[in-house]
N, C-alpha and C positions, 0 to 999 in steps of 0.2 A: 504494499499500500504506500502511496505517496500523498503529500499534502500540497494543496495549491491554495494559498491565501486569497480571499476575495478582496475586492477594492475597499471593503469596510474594515479590514483588519482581522476578520474572522477567517476561518479556514474550512475546506471541504476536502473530502478524501476521494482519491481515485485509484482504481486498480491499474498499476503501471503496465500490466500485461495486456490490458484492453485499450490503452491509450492509442490514438491514431498518430500517424507520422508527423502531422503538423503540430501536434501538442508536444511531442518529444523534441521537435525542433524549435519550439517557442523558447523565449528567454526564461531562464530559471526563476522561479518565484522568490529565491533568496536575495536577488539583486546583484549576483556576481557579474552579470553581463554575458555569461556563457549560456549556450543552449542547455535545456533541461536535461537532455540525454548525456551531455558532457559534465553535468554537475551533480544534481541530486537524485537522478534516476538510479535506483538500486542502492542508495547510500546506506541503508540499514544493514546491507550484507557486506559492506566494505570493512577492511580491517581499520581499527582505530589508530589515529595518529599518535606520535610520540608526545605525551602531554608537556614534556619539557622544552619543546621546540620554541614555544612562545617566550619561555624564560630566557633563552639564548638570544632571540631576536631583540627582546626588551633590553637585555644587557648591553647589546651592540648599539641600540638606539640611544641609550643614555651615555654612550661614550663618544658620540659624534662631536666633532670640534667646530665651533662656529663663534666668531666674535660678534656679539650683538651691537658693538659700537662701530662696526664697519660701514663706510659709506653713508653716514647719517649726519655728517657735519661736524664730527669731533676729531677730525684729522685722520691721516692714513694709519693703518695698522703697522706694527713693527713687532718682529719676534713671532714665535709661534703662539698658538692658543694654549693657554695654561689651565691648570686646575684652579679655578676661582672658588674661594670660600664664601658662602652666603653669610655664615657666622664667622667672623674674623677669627683666625687661628691664634695669633699671638696676644692680641688685646683681650680676647674673650674666652675662647676654648681653653687656652693654656691655664687660665686662672682657676678653672674648675676641675682640671685634669688630675688624675692620679697615675703617676708613672707614664705620662703622655697619653692617657686613655680616658675616654668618657664613656657614658652609657647612653644607649638610644634604643627605642622600641623599633623592632623589625616586623615587617608585614610581608615578607617574601614568601612565595608559594612553597618552596622547600622547607623553610623554617616553620611555617604554619602546619605543614603535613607532619613534621616531626613532633610538634607539640599539640597534636589533636585539634587543630584548627584555631589554637589560641596564639595570641601575639607573644613574642619573646623579647626580652631585653638583652642587648648584646653590647660587648665591649668593642670599641672602635677607636683607632688611633687618631689623634687630632689632625694629622696630616691628611687623612682620608675623610674626615667628618665634614659634612655640609659642603661638598665640592661639586662642581660641574664645569665642563669645558666651554665656558661662555665668553671669555675675553682674551684678547691677545695680551702679551706681557706689557706693552706700552699703554694700552687703554686701562688695563687693570691697575697699573701703577698711577696713572695720571688721574683717573676719575675717582679712585677710592683712597687716595693718599690722606684725604681729610679724616677718614675713619680708621685707616690702618696705622697711620703714623702720628696721629694726634689723639689726645684724650677726648672722648665724647663728651661734649658739654651741652648738646641739644641745639647747636647752631642750625639755622635753616639749610645751609649747604650740606651739612652732615646728614640731616634728615632726608634731604632729596637724594643724595648719593646712596644711602642704605635702601631707600625705597626702590630706586632704579635697579640696584643689583638684585634685590629680592624679586621684583617683578620680572627681571630678565630670567631668573632661575625658574619662576613659575611658568612662564611662557616656553622656556626650554623644555620643561617637563611635559607640557601639553603637546608640543611638537613631537617630542620623542614617543609619546603614547598614541600618535595618529596612525601608526601602523597596526594597531591592535585588531581593528576590524578585519582587515585582510589576512592577517597572521592566523586568526582563530576561525576563519571562514570554514575550514575543514574539520574543525573540532567535534563536529556531530557525526562523524563517520561511525557506523556501528550502532548508532541510536535508532530508536523507533521513530516513525514519522512525526508523531506529535512532539516528541522530545526535540527532534531536529527543528521543527518550527519555533518551539519556545526558546531554544538556544539562539537561533538566528534573530529572533525578535529582541532578545535581551542584548545581543551584540549590537543591533541597530540603535537601541535606546542609549547604550553606552557611548557609541560613536557620535550620536546626535548631541548628547550632552558635552562630550569632549569638544566637538566642533564649536558649539555655542560658548563654551568657556574660552576657547582659543580666540574667538572673535572679541569677547569682552576684554580679556587680558591684553591683546594687541592694541585695541583702542587706548587703553591706559598706558601701555608701554610707549606707544607713539607720542602721547602727551607728555610723558616724563622725559622722553629723549629730546623732544623739542624744548622743553624747559631747560635741560642741561646745556643744550647748544646755545640758547639765548641767556644762559645764567639767570634764569628767572625762578627764584626760589619760592615766589608767592603762589605758584601753582599748588603748593601743598600747605596744609595746616597740620600742626603736630601738638600733642600733649605729652610731656615727659614727667615721669614720676621718679623721684630719687629716694633711695632706701637707705636706712641707717647702717646697714652692714652689707657685705657681699651676699648675693643670693646664689644658691647651688645649682642653678639651671641657666642655660643660654639657649636662645631661639631667634629665628628670623623667618618671617612668612608673610604671605598675603592671601586673601581669599575674598569672595564675594559674599558678604553676610546676608542671609535671608531673615535672620531674627536677631534681636538684641540680647543683652546680657540675661534678660529675664524671660526670653521666649517669645516676645512680641514681634510681629512681622515688621520687617524693614523694606524688603524688596520682594516683588511677587515672582520674578523670574520668567516672565512671558517670553515667547520666542523672539519677538521683535524688540525686546527691552535690552538696552545696553546696561549691564550691571556695574555698579561701582564696587571698588575694593577698599579694604582696610589693611594697612600695613603695620606690622608689629615686629619689634626687635628689642633685644636686651643687651646691656653693655656692662662690663665688669670694671670696677675701680679698685683701688688699693684697699679702701676701708669702706666702701659703699658700692651701689649699683644703681643703674637706671634702666627703665623700661619706656620705650618710645612708641606711641601709637599715632599714626599719621593717616591722612585721607586727602583726597583732591578737594581743593578749596572751592566747593560749589554749594549751592543752597540745599539744605536737607540731606547732606552727605550721611550715609549709614555710619561711617567711621566716627563722625562727631558724636552721634547718639550714644555709641558705645563708649567713647572716651569720657563723655559727660557722666555716664552712669558709673564708670569706674572711679571717677573723681568724687562721686557722692558717697562712696563706701567708706567705712571706718579705716583709719590708717593701719590698724592691726590686721585687717582682712584683705587689703588690696593685693598683696603679693600673691596670696592664695587664689584669689579670683582670677588674676592674670594667668597664673600657672594653669588652672583648670580650663580657662577659656581657650588658651592656645593649644592645650592638649587635644581638644576636639577638632581643631582646624588646621594645625601646622605639623608638617612632617619633621622639620628640622628643629627638634627639641632635644637638647643633650643635658645629661645630668652628671653631677659629681658622684662617683661611685661610692664613696663613703657615706654621703648623705642618703643616697637612695638605698644602700644596704641597711641603714639604720631605721628605715621606715617600718612601721607595724603593719600587720595584715590589712587592717582597714584602710590605711592610707594607700598601700600598694593596690589593693582592690579597686579603690577609687580611681587611680591613674590608669589601671587596666581598662576599666569601663570607659573612661574618657577617650582613650587611645582607640579602642575598638569602635566607638561611636562614630569616628571620623573616617572609616575606611570602607564604607559601603560602596562596592563597584558600581552600583546602579545610580550613585550620586545623590542619595537622599540627604536631606539636611540633618546634621547632627542635632539630636533633641535632648541630650542629657543636660540637665540643669546644673548651674554652678551651685555648690553647697558650701556656704560659709561656716558650717559647723565642723568641717573636717580641718583639723589643725595640722599643717605641714611644717610647723616650726620655722617659719620664715620671718625675716626682719620687718619692722614696721616702716611705713612710708613717712618721710620727714618733710617732704615739700613736693609741689607740682608746679609746672610752669608751661606756657605755651610758647611755640616757636612758629 
């Protein structure tokens, strides 16, 4: 039996043995562009593909080298494309590392299979943490010197630089994931017709979501690039929190928030809606730390709503709220091993839940609420200021 979806998204079944020649020569229902007889005809009897093929393709995609500052008005590239750190290695990761290593939640397919589908926490060297091949040596040095070689003080140029690097990493990831639809098109070999249809439908939905996200991120990336070229730091607004002591985690990320800190809707995510992002990053000091929240300087920016809500919290709970919020949305979160190892079961369970809440492959909005009653033993906030 085979499945042919109707134009309403439902499906009907046909006996492939009774199909006429013109039906076998019609484009396959899965959208591959191949004739049905060259694609899904008899797929249930075909041998299953190597399940790790997509992992290998994905690994190669995330190793592609491209300077995001090439031919955009920031000067010519020089030197090869290097491993750029989204979270600065020396100024930040080194401050929370133990013997040159930090901890990070991992969600790779091999690791999750080993752990019964659960996330694992892995040690990673700070040379390899939070890296992507996104800038040539010249542009990495020139654009990000203000955050790599200077103490972060919340200057507007520093906020713009870290937002640009973070957005470049997010767009790099979406580009790298664009292969997924075609790579997994044959993953339904050996499955029954209805299972084939459901898998192809799921892959289409993932691909649609990824393409929409790429469109949103590119629009913002273009705006940040133009701001860098024109040295216009007013394109962003930022709120910076300073803490009384170092914090045991570092992060950098950006996402399109659909809900605020308390779960209220911020953006609807319509197909024709260009979503706005919020940028978050943390910085280590010698005896203190800072967390920066930035957003595009437009009316009703979702990032401003979130920043204002964080500012309204008690000083003693702000670091915990920031940690929990980014755990749901950001991949690049790294922990001091000693601090993480000293957490009790309730605290670790909370972090596990938050990390798992943000990895739905179907792209659903993380719904886990921020709980201020969970004490992560973090320093209090001593001041906040706008940039």
